[in-house]
N, C-alpha and C positions, 0 to 999 in steps of 0.2 A: 804423783803425776799420774793426769787422768789416761788411761788405754785409748789407744787410736781403733778405730774400729773399720770392719770389714762390711758393706752393704749390701746385698745385691739385688739389682732395681729388674724390676718385673714390669714390662710392660703389657696391658690389657688392650684386646682389638678384637671386634663380634668379627666373627667368622659362620658360612653358613655352612650348614650338614646338611644337608636335604631340605626339609622343611623347616628345621632347626637352627634358628641361629643363637648361637654361643660365644661368650666373653672365653679369649685363650690368649696363650701368652705368646708375647713374639720379640726378637730383637729385632734391632733397625741398624741401618748402615744411612748417616748424613740426614737421619729423620725422615730419609723418602723411603724405601727401599725394605720390606717387612720380612719375616722368616720364621714360622712356626717356630715355634720352641716347647709348645704343649699345653699340658691341663697346671693353670697355676695354681692351686692348691697342691696337686701331687710335687708339685717343684718347689712349693714354700715346704713340705715336710722334709722334703730331701737337704734341702740345704739348712735347715734347723738341726737336722741330725748330725750336720757338717760342721756346726760350731758358728755359723753367720752370727753376727753380732744384731742384725735388726734387718729389716724386710721395707725397699721402698713398692709400691702397686702405682704405678700413671695410667688412667683410661684417656689412650693418645688419639680417640678418636670420639671424644667428651660429646659433639654435637650431633653423634649416630646414637649412642648410646646413654638412655636415661640413668640416672643413677639409680633407681627402682632395683635395675638389673646388677649393679655394683653389690649395692647391700647384700645378697643372697651368699656372694662370693666372699664377704667381709665375716659377716657370722662364719661359716664354717671356716675358716680362716682361723677364728680369735676361739673355734673348738675345739681345732685338728693342732694349733702351734702356739707355742710359748715365748713369744721375742715380739719385741717395740714394731709394730707395724704402720709406717707412713702411708697416706692414700692421696692422689693427686688427681686434677683431669677433669679442668671445666667446673670446678666449685665456683660459684659465685654469688652465696646468699648464708648467713648464720645456720638457716634453718637447717642447708645441708649439711654442715660443718657439726651440726649437734646429732645429727642421724649417722652421721659415719664414723663419730665417737659411741654416739651409744651402741653401735653393733660392732666395734670389735677394733678399729684405730686406737690407736695412738697419738699419732703426730697428723696434721692435716699439710699439705703440701697446695702452696697457692704460687699460679702463673699470673697468665694473661689478664682475667679478671683485676687481678690486685694491681698488676702494672697501668690498668685504665683507669684504676680507682684505687688510688695509694691509703686513701682512709678505710679502705677494707682490710688492710693488714692489723694498723690501728686497732680498729672496732674489735677482729678477734681476737687478736691479744690480748686486749684488755678484758676481754668477756672469759678466755679459756687461758690466757696464759702463755708467755712468750714461748714457753718449753713445748707448747703444741703446735708453733705456728713455723713451716719453715717454706722460706720463699725459693721455688726453684726459677734461676737464671739463667736463660738458653743463648747463646752466642756464637759471633762471626767474625773472622779478623776482615776488615776489608780496608786495603792502605794502611797496612799497620796498624788500625784502633779495633777495639774490642767492641764489638757493636751486639745492642739486646734486641733479640727477634723474639717474638710470640706468637699465638697462635700454632703454636706445635713448631715454628720454624718457618712460618708459609709468610709472617708479617715482618718486617724491616721496622725498627724504631731508628726514631736519631739518638737516641741515650746509650750514652758508654757504659762499658757491665761496671766499670771503679763506681762510678755514679750512684748506677739506683742502687749496688750492692752495699754502699752508704749511706743510701738512701731507708731500704729498707730494716738496716739494724735501728736506724734513729725512728721507723713505723713502727717497732715493737717486734721484729720477728727474731725467734730465736736460735736461727739455725738459719744458713743458707747452701742449698744446692747447684753447683756451677758447673754447665756443659757446654763445651766447646762443639756445635754444631758439626763441623768438619772433621771432626778426632772421631765421631762418633760412631760406633763400629766396627772400625779401621786399623783397631790391635796397634797403634803406631802410638803410642803411648801418650799421656794427658799432655795438656796444654800449661808445662810450666811455668810457664813465666807469668801469665795471666792469674794463672793460680796462687803465686807469689805474689802480687800485686794487692790480690783482694784479703789475703791474709793479713798482710800489713796493712791494711787501710780498716778493716773492722776486728771486734774482739771476740763477735759472736764465732763459735763453730762455724766451720766451713767444708762440705761434701763434695769432693773433689770429681765429676762422672766424665766420661768420655773419650775412649780410645785406650782400656788397658787391655793388653794382649801377652803381656810377661807379668812374672812374679815381681821384675826387678822395677817396675812400670808403679806397684803401688809403693814398693820403698820409696822412690820418688817425689811421688804425689807427698806423703809423710813425709820427706822431708824437705820440700816445698812450702808446707805450712799445715795442708789437711789435716783434721780433726777426724775425718773419714773417708773412704774412697768407695765409691760405688761403681758396681759393672754389670753389665747385662750378657753379652755375648761371651764374654770371657769366662764366666762362672757358667754358659748355658751349653758352650759346644768345647773348652778346652777342657783336657786329661784332668787338668790340675782341678783342685774341688777348694774352697773353704780354707779347711785346715790343714791342708799341702800351702799353699799361699800363706795361712799363718804362721808358717814354723820357717819360710822365706825371711819373711818380714821380721821376726823376731833373733832369728840371725843375722841380721844388720842392726842389731842392738835397741832396735823400736821398741816401745814400750805397748804390747799387745796381747791381750789374752788368749792362750794357748789350750786351755779344755771349756768343753762346756760346764 
């Protein structure tokens, strides 16, 4: 049986320090309010020491940050840590994917551009393999329906979460990262109802994200069918670290790696 995974999610945003602009780690609440959480490389090293399985880095202001500014961070990460890294945010060409993979990324997270240009998923998967392509899907519940939002939650589509999840799998995605925007950063638990629906309708691994505030929320996510649970605020600002959370999960008889 495959082990379940714990994946800290690190959001990158530019901040001004005097005359210098730097990409820093932040957490968000509802994709709107941001809280500075420090240096991404330093935090990544801590997560590796605490036995995280993978890391997800998302550039949440890709329209204001060139990919050239992300590459040095990837280079530094690949030198400092030795676990899989997923990178996403504004990826809209095969050339960018190639550069990210060359500079330390193991997986690529696609979102807005892939939604508007679905064939990009197929093209990316055919060149680099499905195992490399993660489709990130953000959504909100409206009148009881889970509707996909793109452009960092700013743009509503008319597409249902389940329909897009199924389509992503057909197009060649190897994994899905799903996030309920309303749960983001609120510590009130994952959207288990929609998570179960997605897991029942696709065969590829599903990473659940958005809302973990207690160790039991991770357990609930795994019991709902998630192959991995990703969290940002929980790991940045809670007393518990991945090692402690992992122990709670193992005590619930969920298969998970216990040591580095």
